[in-house]
C-alpha positions in Angstrom: 0.0 0.0 0.0 1.1 3.6 -0.7 2.5 5.4 2.3 0.8 8.8 2.3 1.6 9.7 5.9 4.5 12.0 5.1 2.4 13.9 2.5 -0.4 14.4 4.9 1.8 15.5 7.7 3.3 18.2 5.6 0.0 19.4 4.2 -1.2 22.6 5.9 -4.8 21.5 5.6 -4.3 18.2 7.5 -6.1 18.5 10.8 -4.4 15.5 12.5 -1.0 17.2 13.2 0.4 16.3 16.5 -1.6 13.0 16.8 -0.3 9.6 16.0 -2.1 8.2 13.0 -1.8 5.8 10.0 -3.4 5.6 6.6 -5.3 2.4 6.6 -6.3 2.6 2.9 -7.4 4.7 0.0 -10.7 4.7 -2.0 -11.1 6.0 -5.5 -14.4 7.9 -5.9 -14.0 8.7 -9.6 -12.0 10.0 -12.5 -12.6 13.3 -14.3 -13.5 13.1 -18.0 -10.8 13.8 -20.5 -11.3 15.7 -23.8 -8.5 14.0 -25.6 -5.4 11.7 -25.2 -3.1 14.5 -23.9 -2.6 15.7 -20.4 -2.8 13.9 -17.1 -5.3 11.4 -15.8 -7.1 13.1 -13.0 -8.8 11.2 -10.2 -10.2 11.8 -6.7 -9.0 9.4 -4.0 -10.0 9.4 -0.3 -7.3 8.6 2.3 -8.7 6.8 5.3 -6.9 8.2 8.3 -7.1 6.2 11.6 -5.8 7.8 14.8 -3.7 5.7 17.2 -4.1 7.7 20.4 -6.6 7.2 23.2 -9.2 9.5 21.5 -9.0 7.3 18.3 -11.4 7.9 15.4 -11.3 7.9 11.7 -11.2 10.7 9.1 -11.6 10.8 5.3 -9.3 13.2 3.5 -9.8 14.1 -0.1 -6.9 13.8 -2.5 -7.4 15.3 -5.9 -4.6 13.7 -7.9 -2.9 14.2 -11.3 -1.3 11.1 -12.8 1.5 11.5 -15.3 3.5 8.7 -17.0 6.7 10.7 -16.4 7.9 13.1 -13.7 6.9 16.8 -14.3 9.6 19.2 -13.1 7.1 22.1 -13.0 5.2 20.2 -10.3 8.1 19.0 -8.2 6.8 21.0 -5.2 3.4 19.2 -5.4 4.6 15.6 -5.8 2.7 13.0 -3.7 4.8 10.0 -4.9 5.4 7.5 -7.6 3.6 4.1 -7.8 1.9 1.6 -10.0 -1.7 2.7 -10.1 -4.3 -0.1 -10.8 -6.1 2.1 -13.3 -3.3 4.2 -14.8 -0.1 2.0 -14.5 3.2 3.4 -13.4 2.9 7.1 -12.7 4.3 10.2 -11.1 1.5 11.5 -8.9 0.9 15.1 -7.9 -1.6 17.1 -5.8 -3.9 18.2 -8.6 -4.8 21.6 -7.2 -1.3 22.8 -8.1 -1.7 21.6 -11.8 -3.3 23.9 -14.3 -3.9 21.1 -16.7 -5.7 19.0 -14.1 -7.7 22.0 -12.9 -8.9 22.7 -16.4 -10.6 19.2 -16.3 -12.6 20.3 -13.2 -13.7 23.6 -14.8 -14.8 21.9 -18.1 -16.8 19.4 -16.0 -18.6 22.2 -14.1 -19.4 24.0 -17.3 -20.8 20.8 -18.9 -22.5 19.8 -15.6 -21.1 16.4 -16.2 -22.1 13.3 -14.4 -18.9 11.4 -15.0 -19.5 8.0 -13.5 -20.0 8.5 -9.8 -18.9 12.1 -9.9 -21.8 14.6 -10.3 -21.2 18.2 -11.1 -24.2 20.4 -10.1 -24.8 23.9 -11.5 -26.8 26.7 -9.8 -26.3 30.2 -11.1 -26.8 31.0 -14.8 -23.2 32.0 -15.3 -21.1 31.0 -18.3 -17.7 29.9 -17.0 -14.5 31.2 -18.7 -12.9 27.9 -19.9 -9.9 29.8 -21.2 -8.9 31.0 -17.7 -5.9 29.6 -15.9 -6.1 28.3 -12.4 -4.1 29.7 -9.5 -3.9 28.0 -6.1 -4.7 30.5 -3.4 -2.5 30.9 -0.3 -3.7 31.3 3.2 -6.4 28.7 3.5 -5.9 26.3 6.3 -8.5 23.5 6.3 -9.3 23.4 2.6 -7.7 24.3 -0.8 -9.0 27.2 -2.9 -8.3 27.6 -6.6 -9.1 30.7 -8.6 -9.9 30.5 -12.3 -8.7 33.8 -13.7 -11.0 36.6 -12.5 -14.1 34.5 -13.0 -14.6 31.8 -10.5 -13.2 30.3 -7.2 -13.3 26.7 -6.4 -13.0 25.4 -2.8 -11.9 21.8 -2.5 -12.9 20.3 0.8 -10.1 18.2 2.3 -11.6 16.6 5.4 -14.9 15.2 4.1 -17.9 13.6 5.8 -21.0 12.1 4.2 -23.9 14.5 4.2 -24.7 18.0 3.1 -21.9 20.5 3.6 -23.4 23.6 5.3 -21.2 25.9 3.2 -22.9 24.6 0.0 -26.4 24.3 1.6 -26.4 27.9 3.0 -24.8 29.5 0.0 -27.3 27.7 -2.3 -30.2 29.2 -0.4 -28.7 32.7 -0.2 -27.8 32.7 -3.9 -31.3 31.7 -5.0 -32.6 34.3 -2.6 -30.6 37.0 -4.4 -28.5 38.0 -1.4 -26.1 40.8 -2.1 -23.9 39.8 0.8 -22.4 36.5 -0.5 -20.3 35.4 -3.5 -22.8 33.6 -5.7 -22.7 29.9 -5.8 -22.1 28.5 -9.3 -22.1 24.8 -8.5 -20.7 21.9 -6.5 -19.3 18.4 -6.9 -20.5 15.3 -5.1 -20.0 11.6 -5.2 -21.6 8.6 -3.4 -20.2 7.7 0.0 -17.7 4.8 -0.2 -19.4 1.6 0.9 -22.8 3.2 1.0 -24.0 4.3 -2.4 -27.6 4.8 -1.2 -26.6 6.9 1.8 -25.8 10.6 2.0 -23.3 11.8 -0.7 -19.9 13.2 -0.2 -19.8 16.9 -1.2 -16.2 17.4 -2.5 -15.9 20.9 -3.9 -17.8 24.1 -4.4 -17.5 26.7 -7.3 -18.5 30.3 -6.7 -18.1 33.9 -7.8 -14.5 35.1 -7.4 -14.3 38.5 -5.7 -10.9 39.3 -6.9 -10.7 43.0 -6.0 -12.2 42.4 -2.5 -10.3 43.4 0.6 -10.0 41.1 3.7 -12.1 42.5 6.6 -9.5 41.5 9.2 -6.6 43.2 7.3 -8.7 46.4 7.0 -9.4 46.4 10.7 -5.7 46.0 11.5 -4.9 48.9 9.2 -7.4 51.0 11.0 -5.9 50.2 14.4 -2.4 51.0 13.1 -3.6 54.4 11.9 -5.0 55.1 15.4 -1.8 54.1 17.2 0.2 56.3 14.9 -1.8 59.4 15.9 -0.7 60.4 19.4 -3.3 63.1 19.9 -6.4 61.9 18.1 -9.3 59.7 19.2 -10.7 56.8 17.2 -13.4 58.9 15.6 -10.9 61.6 14.5 -8.5 59.3 12.6 -8.6 59.0 8.9 -8.7 55.2 9.1 -11.7 55.1 11.4 -13.4 51.7 10.9 -16.8 52.5 12.6 -18.7 53.2 9.4 -17.5 49.9 7.9 -18.5 48.1 11.2 -22.0 49.7 10.8 -22.3 48.5 7.2 -21.1 45.1 8.3 -23.8 44.9 11.0 -26.4 45.6 8.5 -25.1 42.9 6.1 -25.0 40.3 8.8 -28.6 41.2 9.9 -29.8 40.8 6.3 -28.1 37.4 5.9 -29.7 36.3 9.1 -33.1 37.5 7.9 -32.7 35.7 4.6 -31.7 32.4 6.3 -34.7 32.6 8.7 -37.1 33.4 5.9 -36.0 30.6 3.6 -34.9 27.9 6.1 -37.2 28.7 9.1 -36.3 28.6 12.7 -37.1 27.0 16.0 -36.9 27.2 19.7 -34.3 25.7 22.1 -34.1 25.3 25.9 -31.5 27.8 26.9 -30.8 25.7 30.1 -29.4 23.0 27.8 -27.4 25.6 25.9 -26.0 26.9 29.1 -25.2 23.3 30.2 -23.1 22.8 27.1 -21.3 26.1 27.7 -20.6 25.0 31.3 -19.2 21.7 30.1 -16.9 23.5 27.8 -15.7 25.8 30.6 -15.0 22.8 32.9 -13.0 21.1 30.2 -11.1 24.4 29.5 -10.1 24.9 33.1 -7.8 21.9 32.8 -6.1 23.3 29.7 -6.0 26.9 30.8 -5.3 27.2 34.6 -5.5 31.0 34.4 -9.3 30.7 33.7 -9.8 29.6 37.3 -9.9 33.1 38.7 -12.7 34.0 36.3 -14.7 30.7 36.7 -17.4 32.1 39.0 -18.0 35.1 36.8 -18.4 33.0 33.7 -20.6 30.5 35.4 -22.8 33.5 36.4 -23.2 34.5 32.8 -24.3 30.9 31.9 -26.7 30.8 34.9 -28.5 33.9 33.8 -28.7 32.5 30.3 -30.3 29.3 31.6 -32.9 31.3 33.6 -34.3 32.8 30.4 -36.1 29.6 29.5 -36.5 29.3 25.7 -34.6 31.0 23.0 -34.9 31.2 19.2 -32.5 29.4 16.8 -32.0 29.2 13.1 -29.3 28.5 10.5 -26.4 30.8 11.1 -22.8 31.2 9.8 -21.4 29.3 12.8 -17.8 30.7 12.7 -18.3 34.3 12.0 -15.4 36.8 12.5 -13.7 39.5 10.5 -11.6 37.0 8.6 -14.8 35.6 7.1 -15.7 38.9 5.5 -14.6 40.7 2.3 -15.2 44.4 1.5 -16.0 45.0 -2.1 -17.0 48.2 -4.0 -20.6 47.0 -3.7 -20.4 46.4 0.1 -19.6 43.6 2.5 -19.6 40.0 1.5 -19.7 37.1 4.0 -17.8 33.9 3.1 -17.1 30.4 4.4 -20.4 29.1 5.8 -18.8 25.8 6.6 -18.8 26.5 10.4 -15.9 25.3 12.5 -14.4 22.5 10.4 -13.2 20.6 13.5 -16.8 20.0 14.7 -18.9 17.1 13.4 -21.0 17.8 10.3 -24.3 17.3 12.2 -23.3 19.9 14.8 -22.2 22.4 12.1 -25.6 22.0 10.3 -27.7 22.4 13.5 -29.7 25.6 14.0 -28.1 27.9 16.5 -28.6 31.4 18.0 -27.8 34.4 15.9 -26.0 35.7 19.0 -23.3 33.1 18.4 -22.5 34.9 15.1 -22.7 38.3 16.7 -20.4 37.3 19.5 -17.9 35.9 17.0 -17.8 39.3 15.2 -17.6 41.3 18.4 -14.6 39.2 19.6 -12.9 40.1 16.3 -13.3 43.8 17.2 -11.5 43.1 20.5 -8.8 41.0 18.9 -7.8 43.5 16.2 -6.3 46.2 18.4 -4.9 43.6 20.9 -3.0 41.8 18.2 -1.5 45.1 16.9 -0.4 45.8 20.5 1.3 42.4 20.7 3.0 43.0 17.4 4.3 46.4 18.4 5.7 45.2 21.7 7.6 47.6 23.9 8.4 48.0 27.6 7.5 51.6 28.3 4.7 51.6 30.9 3.1 54.9 29.7 3.1 53.7 26.1 1.6 50.4 27.0 -1.1 52.1 29.1 -1.9 54.5 26.2 -2.2 51.6 23.7 -4.5 49.8 26.1 -6.7 52.8 26.4 -6.8 53.3 22.6 -7.5 49.6 22.1 -10.6 49.7 24.3 -11.7 52.9 22.6 -11.4 51.3 19.2 -13.1 48.1 20.3 -16.0 49.9 22.0 -16.6 52.2 19.1 -16.8 49.4 16.5 -18.8 47.1 18.7 -21.4 49.9 19.2 -21.4 50.7 15.5 -22.0 47.0 14.5 -24.7 46.5 17.1 -26.5 49.7 16.2 -27.2 48.5 12.7 -27.4 44.8 13.4 -30.3 45.2 15.9 -31.4 48.7 14.7 -32.2 49.5 18.4 -30.9 49.0 21.9 -30.7 45.4 22.9 -33.3 44.1 25.3 -32.2 42.7 28.7 -32.8 39.2 27.4 -30.8 39.8 24.3 -27.9 41.3 26.3 -27.9 38.2 28.6 -27.7 35.9 25.6 -25.0 37.9 23.9 -22.8 38.1 27.0 -23.1 34.3 27.5 -22.1 33.6 23.9 -19.2 36.1 24.2 -18.0 34.3 27.2 -18.3 30.9 25.5 -16.3 32.2 22.5 -13.6 33.7 24.8 -13.3 30.4 26.7 -12.7 28.6 23.4 -10.2 31.2 22.4 -8.3 30.8 25.6 -7.9 27.1 25.0 -7.0 27.6 21.3 -4.4 30.2 22.1 -2.8 28.2 24.9 -2.3 25.3 22.5 -1.3 27.2 19.4 -0.3 30.8 20.2 0.5 31.1 24.0 1.6 34.7 23.6 -1.9 35.6 22.6 -3.8 34.0 25.5 -3.9 37.3 27.3 -6.4 38.6 24.7 -9.4 36.4 25.7 -8.4 36.4 29.4 -8.4 40.2 29.6 -11.8 40.3 28.0 -13.3 37.8 30.4 -11.8 39.8 33.3 -13.4 43.0 32.0 -16.8 41.4 31.7 -16.5 39.9 35.2 -15.7 43.3 36.8 -18.4 45.2 34.9 
């Protein structure tokens, strides 16, 4: 059997780093159609990853592969290995997302809406794809691979896949058909039968959508605004040329409209907030072991959750699930919200479950706290007066943008019940952040801990 362990370990999208694992096998789900004898053979394999630690479990990772009879020097950086393939013979094998010839096969299949054997290419929007465009693998994506086709379309290839409907596709499909102005339109998606269960839920492998080439990343815009503020010693946040509050207000309106569209077209429901609070409490108790510094804030956080539980019932609907400034793009036509996949580490069923809109709002508000604190950390310094001044300015920037966002999201002051819900979701998000930062960026753990301390003393 082919040893794919080294390839997976080196891949930035592999989520099993740091855990002992082995690849127990591969499954071929299909080959993309060719238009002639030239070029590579392009197939999609699934690597079955089994974890060897106490937690155990199995994951399926998608491997879009390009098979060539001879080595291709231009693709040396993307080589997976060489082996005798049962379908294609002796081949040099490459990660297909790096190969323009291979990616052209995908684009042609989307345009034709081919059902190539088990592979089914669905089309949604009436948009003629530019088949002459070249593919470019985008940098920066962590859990998936994104490929741009010229200025025309963007394809997201899901790496860790689970049978069932991907919320990214399901939500974007609804919002595209609803004519939402705040998303990149869905053009189509690729799916195949689940291995070993052809009559069960399909595997959704990739999504094709509108490419917002000239868009600016919301997180980067926020950081630039903070830097402008810190550079002006005598000006307040509302006096600086790079003030972000107007953008935060527009973003609040965009999120509110997306939430309204999702509720209109997918409906909503009611949940027992005592059960929601119990889940938050369980996450807090697990986090206390990973982040000892949380202990001094434990009672305050438990109080937030107790007040949430006392509310009784709360409304839920489909939401983004992992909303923050990094999931937004600013275009000349306004804000766009992207990546409706939810937190990729969570099970698919949990990511597709209706949730409170306050989870999305809390995620965005935590971004408004993170932006100035991250700039502080990057600037460093030891002068006490300078540190105190930056702290004051960070709070000023955060408060200004939080209020701007909430003013247009709600269109009014929050009710007491809404404020209780928002505070609980903010605390739940900050507890998650404290664990994440402890494990991945220990120098940043002060950001969520400082926020929890402020809420506890308010």
